[in-house]
C-alpha positions in Angstrom: 59.8 -39.1 -92.1 58.5 -38.1 -88.7 60.5 -38.9 -85.6 58.8 -39.1 -82.2 61.2 -38.7 -79.3 60.2 -39.5 -75.7 61.4 -37.7 -72.6 63.8 -40.7 -72.0 65.4 -40.2 -75.5 63.7 -43.1 -77.2 63.1 -42.4 -80.9 60.2 -44.1 -82.7 59.2 -43.7 -86.3 57.8 -45.6 -89.3 60.7 -46.9 -91.2 61.7 -44.8 -94.2 64.9 -44.5 -96.1 64.7 -40.6 -95.9 67.5 -40.5 -93.2 70.2 -43.0 -92.2 68.5 -44.3 -89.0 71.6 -46.0 -87.8 73.1 -42.5 -87.3 70.6 -42.0 -84.5 72.1 -44.8 -82.4 71.2 -48.5 -81.8 68.3 -49.5 -84.1 65.6 -52.0 -83.5 63.3 -52.6 -86.5 60.1 -54.5 -85.9 57.2 -55.2 -88.3 54.2 -53.1 -87.2 51.6 -54.3 -89.7 51.0 -56.1 -93.0 49.7 -54.7 -96.3 48.6 -57.5 -98.6 46.3 -58.1 -101.5 43.3 -60.5 -101.5 42.3 -62.9 -104.3 40.2 -60.1 -105.9 43.1 -57.6 -106.1 41.9 -55.4 -103.3 44.5 -54.3 -100.7 44.2 -54.6 -96.9 46.2 -53.1 -94.1 46.3 -55.5 -91.2 47.3 -53.7 -88.0 46.8 -56.6 -85.7 50.5 -56.7 -84.7 49.7 -53.4 -82.9 46.4 -54.6 -81.6 44.7 -52.6 -84.3 42.0 -53.2 -87.0 42.2 -54.5 -90.5 41.6 -51.6 -92.8 40.2 -51.9 -96.3 39.5 -53.0 -98.9 41.5 -50.5 -101.0 41.6 -50.5 -104.8 45.3 -49.5 -104.8 48.3 -50.5 -102.6 49.2 -46.9 -102.1 45.8 -46.3 -100.5 46.3 -49.1 -98.1 49.9 -47.9 -97.3 48.5 -44.4 -96.6 45.8 -45.7 -94.3 48.4 -47.9 -92.6 50.8 -45.0 -92.0 48.0 -42.7 -90.8 46.6 -45.3 -88.3 50.1 -46.1 -86.9 51.0 -42.4 -86.6 47.8 -41.5 -84.8 47.4 -44.6 -82.6 51.0 -45.8 -81.9 53.5 -43.0 -82.5 51.7 -39.8 -81.7 53.0 -38.8 -78.2 49.9 -36.7 -77.4 47.6 -39.7 -77.6 49.7 -42.8 -76.8 51.5 -43.5 -73.5 53.1 -46.6 -75.0 56.0 -44.4 -76.3 57.5 -44.8 -72.9 57.2 -48.6 -73.1 59.9 -49.9 -75.4 58.6 -53.5 -74.7 55.7 -52.8 -77.1 56.7 -53.7 -80.6 56.7 -51.3 -83.6 
């Protein structure tokens, strides 16, 4: 689990049960995306809650989850590329 900490002390991450996140302070958990199958059994990662694309189709759910995680890390969490880390009003 990667934690991204801003200069103001805000911690952002993709939810994972690897650490007890409540130990870090007040927690706000918000859905960042949706990974769902279609009628043909393909998997899609819908990143529209973050103004992102719909990725897919993927033959396996794990592939869609990996693509989802990679996109969110690169486009939402990564402090070197995203100024929204200082904007707690943006959902994640």
